[in-house]
C-alpha positions in Angstrom: 6.3 -10.0 21.0 5.4 -6.3 20.4 5.3 -4.4 23.7 2.2 -2.3 24.5 2.6 1.0 26.2 -0.5 2.7 27.8 -0.8 6.5 28.4 -2.9 7.2 31.5 -3.6 10.2 33.7 -6.1 12.8 34.6 -8.0 14.6 31.9 -6.1 17.3 29.9 -2.5 16.3 31.0 -1.4 15.9 27.4 -1.9 12.2 26.7 -3.3 12.7 23.2 -0.6 15.2 22.3 2.1 12.6 23.3 0.2 9.9 21.4 0.3 11.9 18.2 4.0 12.6 18.7 5.0 9.0 19.4 3.0 7.6 16.5 3.9 10.5 14.2 0.2 11.0 13.2 -2.7 13.3 14.0 -5.0 10.4 14.8 -6.0 11.7 18.2 -8.1 14.8 18.6 -6.1 17.4 20.6 -7.6 20.6 22.1 -7.5 22.8 25.2 -10.5 21.1 26.7 -10.6 18.2 29.1 -12.3 14.9 28.2 -11.8 15.0 24.5 -10.6 11.4 24.4 -13.2 8.8 25.4 -12.4 5.5 23.7 -9.1 3.7 23.7 -7.0 4.7 20.6 -4.3 2.3 19.4 -1.3 3.3 17.3 1.9 1.7 16.1 5.2 3.5 16.7 8.9 2.8 16.3 11.9 3.8 18.4 15.5 2.7 18.0 14.6 -0.4 16.1 11.8 -1.4 18.5 8.2 -1.5 17.2 5.6 -1.0 19.9 1.9 -0.3 20.4 0.9 2.9 22.2 -2.6 3.3 23.7 -4.2 6.7 24.2 -6.9 6.7 26.9 -9.5 9.0 28.4 -8.8 10.9 31.6 -9.4 9.3 35.1 -10.5 11.6 37.9 -11.9 9.2 40.5 -15.3 10.9 40.8 -16.8 9.9 37.4 -20.5 9.6 36.8 -22.5 8.7 33.7 -20.4 8.7 30.5 -17.2 9.7 32.4 -17.5 6.4 34.3 -17.5 4.5 31.0 -14.4 6.5 29.9 -12.6 5.5 33.1 -13.5 1.8 32.5 -11.8 2.1 29.1 -8.6 3.6 30.7 -8.5 0.8 33.4 -8.9 -1.8 30.7 -5.9 -0.3 28.8 -3.8 -0.6 32.0 -4.5 -4.3 32.2 -3.6 -4.8 28.5 -0.3 -2.9 28.7 3.2 -4.2 29.3 4.2 -0.8 30.6 2.3 2.3 31.7 3.3 5.9 31.3 1.5 7.8 34.1 1.3 11.4 32.9 0.9 14.3 35.4 0.6 18.1 34.7 3.6 20.1 36.0 1.6 23.3 35.7 -1.5 22.1 37.6 0.6 20.3 40.4 -0.2 17.2 42.4 -3.9 16.4 42.8 -6.0 13.9 44.6 -6.8 12.2 41.2 -3.0 11.7 40.6 -2.7 10.1 44.0 -5.7 7.8 43.3 -4.2 6.7 39.9 -0.7 6.1 41.4 -2.3 4.0 44.2 -4.2 1.9 41.6 -1.0 1.3 39.6 0.9 0.1 42.7 -1.9 -2.3 43.6 -1.9 -3.8 40.1 1.9 -4.2 40.3 2.2 -2.7 36.8 5.6 -1.7 35.3 4.9 2.1 35.5 6.8 5.3 34.9 5.8 8.7 36.3 6.0 11.3 33.5 5.8 15.0 34.4 4.5 16.8 31.3 4.4 20.4 30.4 7.8 21.4 32.0 8.5 24.0 29.3 9.2 27.3 31.2 9.3 25.4 34.5 12.3 24.1 36.4 12.2 20.3 35.8 13.8 19.5 39.2 11.1 21.4 41.1 8.4 19.7 39.0 9.8 16.3 39.9 10.0 17.1 43.5 6.4 18.1 43.8 5.3 14.7 42.6 7.7 12.7 44.8 4.9 11.9 47.3 3.4 9.6 44.8 6.2 7.1 45.6 6.7 6.0 42.0 10.5 6.5 41.8 12.3 9.2 39.9 10.0 11.1 37.6 10.7 11.7 33.9 10.3 15.4 32.9 9.0 16.0 29.3 7.3 18.7 27.2 5.2 16.5 24.9 4.0 19.4 22.7 7.6 20.3 21.8 9.3 16.9 21.9 11.6 17.6 24.9 12.6 14.6 27.0 10.9 12.1 24.8 14.1 10.1 24.1 14.9 9.7 27.9 11.3 8.6 28.5 11.3 6.0 25.7 14.7 4.7 26.9 13.3 4.1 30.4 10.0 2.5 29.1 11.4 0.4 26.2 15.1 0.0 26.9 14.7 -3.5 28.3 12.6 -4.8 25.4 14.5 -6.5 22.5 15.0 -4.8 19.1 13.2 -6.0 16.0 15.2 -8.4 13.9 17.5 -6.7 11.4 16.8 -3.2 12.8 19.0 -0.4 14.0 22.4 -1.0 15.5 23.3 0.1 19.0 24.1 3.7 19.3 22.0 4.8 16.3 19.9 7.8 17.1 16.1 7.6 17.3 13.9 9.5 15.0 11.9 11.9 17.1 9.8 14.7 15.6 11.2 18.0 16.6 9.2 21.1 17.5 7.7 22.7 14.4 8.5 19.7 12.2 5.7 18.1 10.1 4.8 14.7 11.4 5.4 11.8 9.0 2.9 9.1 8.5 4.1 5.6 9.3 2.2 2.4 8.4 -0.1 1.5 11.3 -2.6 -1.3 11.9 -5.3 0.7 10.0 -3.1 0.6 6.8 -2.1 -3.0 6.6 -4.7 -5.2 8.2 -7.3 -6.3 5.5 -10.6 -4.7 4.7 -11.0 -1.3 6.3 -14.6 -1.1 7.3 -16.1 2.2 8.4 -19.3 2.3 10.5 -21.0 5.6 9.9 -24.4 7.2 10.5 -26.2 9.9 12.4 -25.7 10.2 16.2 -27.3 7.6 18.5 -28.3 5.1 15.8 -26.2 2.3 17.4 -22.9 2.5 15.7 -20.7 1.8 18.8 -23.1 -0.9 19.9 -22.7 -2.6 16.5 -18.9 -2.3 16.7 -18.9 -4.0 20.1 -21.2 -6.7 18.8 -19.0 -7.4 15.8 -15.9 -7.6 18.0 -17.5 -9.6 20.8 -16.3 -7.2 23.5 -17.1 -3.8 25.0 -14.3 -2.2 23.0 -15.9 1.3 22.6 -18.1 3.3 24.9 -21.9 2.9 24.5 -24.1 5.4 26.3 -27.6 6.6 25.9 -26.5 10.1 24.7 -26.0 11.5 21.3 -22.4 12.3 20.4 -20.8 9.7 22.7 -18.1 8.9 20.2 -15.8 11.8 19.3 -12.9 10.3 17.5 -12.5 7.7 14.7 -11.2 4.5 16.4 -9.3 2.0 14.2 -9.6 -1.6 15.5 -7.9 -4.4 13.7 -9.4 -7.9 14.2 -9.8 -11.3 12.4 -12.9 -13.3 11.6 -12.9 -16.7 9.8 -9.2 -16.2 8.9 -10.1 -12.8 7.2 -8.5 -9.6 8.4 -10.5 -6.5 9.0 -9.9 -3.0 10.4 -13.1 -1.7 12.0 -13.5 2.1 12.1 -16.0 3.4 14.7 -16.8 7.0 13.8 -18.6 9.9 15.4 -22.2 10.6 14.4 -22.7 13.3 11.8 -25.5 15.8 12.4 -26.7 18.5 10.1 -24.4 21.5 9.8 -26.9 23.9 11.5 -27.0 21.6 14.6 -23.2 21.6 15.1 -22.2 24.2 17.7 -19.2 22.8 19.6 -15.7 23.1 18.1 -15.0 19.5 19.2 -17.9 18.2 17.2 -16.6 19.9 14.1 -13.3 18.1 14.5 -15.2 14.8 15.0 -17.2 15.4 11.8 -13.9 16.0 9.9 -12.5 12.8 11.4 -15.6 10.9 10.2 -15.4 12.2 6.7 -11.7 11.3 6.6 -12.5 7.8 7.8 -14.9 7.4 4.9 -12.2 8.3 2.4 -9.7 6.0 4.2 -12.1 2.9 4.2 -12.7 0.2 1.6 -16.3 -0.5 2.6 -18.8 1.7 4.5 -21.5 0.2 6.7 -24.2 2.9 6.8 -26.3 2.5 9.9 -29.8 4.0 10.2 -32.4 3.8 12.9 -35.3 1.7 11.7 -37.7 3.3 14.1 -37.0 6.7 12.8 -37.0 5.6 9.1 -35.1 7.4 6.4 -34.6 11.1 7.2 -33.2 13.8 5.0 -29.8 13.9 6.7 -29.4 10.2 6.0 -29.7 10.9 2.3 -27.1 13.8 2.6 -24.6 11.6 4.4 -25.2 8.7 2.0 -24.6 11.0 -0.9 -21.1 11.8 0.5 -20.4 8.1 0.7 -21.4 7.6 -3.0 -19.3 10.7 -4.1 -16.3 9.2 -2.3 -16.8 6.0 -4.4 -16.7 3.6 -1.4 -18.4 0.2 -1.4 -21.6 0.3 0.6 -23.6 -1.9 2.9 -26.8 -0.5 4.5 -27.8 -1.6 8.0 -31.3 -0.8 9.5 -30.7 -1.1 13.3 -33.2 -1.4 16.1 -35.3 -3.7 14.0 -36.4 -5.8 17.0 -39.7 -5.0 18.6 -41.2 -3.3 15.6 -44.8 -4.1 14.5 -45.3 -5.8 11.1 -47.1 -2.7 9.8 -44.2 -0.5 10.8 -41.7 -2.8 9.2 -43.6 -2.8 5.9 -43.8 1.0 5.9 -40.0 1.3 6.5 -39.3 -1.2 3.6 -41.5 0.9 1.3 -39.7 4.1 2.3 -36.4 2.4 1.6 -37.4 1.5 -1.9 -38.8 4.9 -2.6 -36.0 7.1 -1.1 -32.9 5.0 -1.6 -33.4 4.2 -5.3 -30.1 5.9 -6.1 -28.3 3.3 -3.9 -30.2 0.3 -5.1 -27.0 -1.6 -5.8 -26.2 -1.9 -2.0 -27.3 -4.8 0.2 -29.7 -3.9 3.0 -29.7 -5.7 6.3 -32.3 -5.5 9.1 -30.4 -6.0 12.3 -30.5 -5.5 16.1 -27.0 -4.6 17.3 -28.1 -4.8 20.9 -29.2 -8.5 20.6 -27.0 -9.5 17.7 -29.8 -10.4 15.3 -28.6 -10.3 11.7 -25.2 -8.9 12.5 -23.3 -11.9 11.3 -24.8 -11.6 7.8 -23.1 -8.2 7.3 -19.8 -9.9 6.7 -21.0 -11.7 3.5 -22.1 -8.4 2.0 -18.9 -6.7 3.1 -16.8 -9.3 1.4 -18.9 -9.3 -1.8 -18.9 -5.5 -2.0 -15.1 -5.3 -1.5 -14.4 -8.0 -4.1 -16.7 -6.1 -6.6 -14.9 -2.9 -5.9 -11.3 -4.2 -6.4 -11.8 -6.8 -9.2 -10.1 -6.1 -12.5 -11.3 -7.1 -16.0 -9.4 -7.2 -19.3 -10.0 -4.6 -22.0 -11.6 -7.1 -24.4 -14.2 -8.2 -21.8 -15.2 -4.5 -21.1 -15.2 -3.7 -24.9 -17.4 -6.7 -25.7 -20.0 -5.6 -23.0 -19.9 -2.1 -24.5 -20.5 -3.5 -28.1 -23.4 -5.6 -26.9 -25.0 -2.7 -25.0 -24.7 -0.4 -28.1 -26.1 -3.1 -30.3 -29.1 -3.6 -28.0 -29.7 0.1 -27.5 -27.7 2.6 -29.7 -26.7 6.1 -28.5 -28.9 8.9 -29.8 -28.2 11.1 -32.8 -26.4 14.5 -32.4 -26.5 17.0 -35.3 -27.6 14.2 -37.6 -24.6 12.1 -36.6 -24.6 9.0 -34.5 -22.5 9.0 -31.3 -19.8 6.3 -31.7 -18.5 4.4 -28.8 -15.5 2.3 -29.9 -13.9 0.5 -27.0 -13.6 0.4 -23.2 -10.9 -0.3 -20.6 -10.5 -0.3 -16.8 -9.1 3.0 -15.4 -9.1 2.3 -11.7 -10.6 0.3 -8.8 -12.5 1.0 -5.6 -14.6 2.3 -7.2 -14.4 0.6 -10.6 -13.6 3.3 -13.2 -14.5 2.3 -16.8 -13.0 4.5 -19.5 -14.9 4.5 -22.9 -13.4 5.9 -26.1 -15.4 7.3 -29.0 -16.6 10.3 -31.0 -18.9 13.1 -29.8 -18.7 11.6 -26.3 -19.4 15.1 -24.7 -22.9 14.8 -26.0 -23.7 11.4 -24.3 -26.9 12.0 -22.2 -27.0 11.1 -18.6 -29.8 8.6 -19.2 -27.5 6.7 -21.5 -24.7 6.8 -19.0 -27.0 5.2 -16.4 -27.9 2.6 -19.0 -24.3 1.7 -19.5 -23.7 1.7 -15.7 -26.6 -0.7 -15.1 -25.4 -2.9 -18.0 -21.9 -3.3 -16.6 -23.3 -3.9 -13.1 -25.6 -6.6 -14.4 -23.2 -8.4 -16.7 -20.2 -8.3 -14.3 -22.5 -9.2 -11.3 -21.3 -6.2 -9.2 -22.9 -5.6 -5.8 -22.4 -2.9 -3.2 -20.1 -0.6 -5.2 -20.8 2.4 -7.4 -19.4 2.5 -10.9 -17.9 5.5 -12.6 -17.8 5.9 -16.4 -15.4 8.3 -18.0 -15.4 9.2 -21.7 -12.4 10.0 -24.0 -13.0 11.6 -27.4 -11.0 10.8 -30.5 -9.4 14.2 -30.9 -7.4 15.3 -34.0 -3.8 15.7 -32.8 -3.2 18.3 -35.6 -6.2 20.4 -34.8 -5.2 24.0 -34.2 -1.8 23.7 -35.7 -1.0 26.2 -38.5 1.4 25.2 -41.2 3.8 28.2 -41.9 5.0 28.3 -45.5 8.6 29.2 -46.5 9.3 32.0 -49.0 9.9 29.5 -51.7 6.5 27.8 -51.0 4.8 31.2 -51.0 6.3 32.2 -54.4 5.3 28.8 -55.8 1.7 29.3 -54.5 1.6 32.7 -56.2 2.7 31.2 -59.5 0.1 28.5 -59.3 -2.6 30.9 -58.5 -1.5 33.2 -61.4 -1.4 30.2 -63.8 -5.0 29.1 -62.8 -6.3 32.7 -63.3 -4.8 32.9 -66.8 -6.2 29.5 -67.6 -9.7 30.5 -66.4 -9.5 33.8 -68.5 -8.6 31.8 -71.7 -11.5 29.5 -71.2 -13.9 32.4 -70.8 -12.5 34.1 -73.9 -13.1 31.0 -76.0 -16.7 31.0 -75.0 
């Protein structure tokens, strides 16, 4: 059984910095601002032959209200899930009432907990430990998470009693810890090995986190009536009907002119990275607001990334029939460029229509990764050209000879021929629609790339030897004399 380690503490004590160092990633947003982490963030890590799961949590202060109370609930839930808890405190800020409250909660829960005094760089570790002795949690562990100091001793205390993975490191072998200034290395985590990676994206406050919780069947991420509740991209592996998924809850993306906080800029970057990292994107829109311009901009980025697409119109419940008809008309008019994607009308709050998303996700994913033989793609190309030939260019017909698959997710079809640089966009769309119809593709864009039949000797100049030059001169002289004789006879 893989042990689970939770990182808990007040806001801004360095939990996310330590999370990134242990997992050797940059998955958690880090900044000199309290309250950046809101939802639970899971990551896989390895130390001395032991694989373990580490959970990054939001800060607990004890006087939370509003969205902060939701953050505290997430942290308390992580404590219940964990096999061991690393309770981080700030050596520079000293002991606080919030630290005492968290320590008392851990003692009441009878959790296997370790007091970790962080940020001891340029501070006497012994004095830092002594200041937190009143918490009554045994001998504290002094670390500097940002620089990698004391991490080995901390992991030895937290994980030393857990068994090693089968066939892993021998006793005495040194752990691999990222030193100060060293570039973190990416190790495979749950988001890279567990089935279809499904990103939930959209504008702020359209119901993305509510949809994530509904699909998971639990309050896994914070839902609050405030735009911008989600700040980080949260990767959540789960199974449904024996199929593996990794659900990615992302921060809402607003128009560039509406982004003022530096934290929100990082959140937008995380969302765009999540789109690139996913296999299928569920694009969530607010049915009551209809299709707005920023939806089209964000949807355009999804199509440029080439990801398979499913569109979900949320908050469909309670709308009048006339309003629904208007929204459907607008969808047909404004989303014509994404007409290959399935559209679902759902209510994430009540669960209406949410279960039908999975069928479209599976179909879109299969369409995006399926491979076809060259003869099949070439036959479709020949049939398309026979039905509707390419136009003439400079009194010459464009010739498309054969096609083959150049990549998947999205499908890339490479077509070879002559004068391919002159193929008009309208004919490219015709070929895309033909391949989509014949291959029965749904939910995925298609990319077509052309390769011309270039002359390999074009531009090469043949340099003659001296002997060849003299021979050429003799032949030219011979032809001149012959021409003169012919003219004299006339």
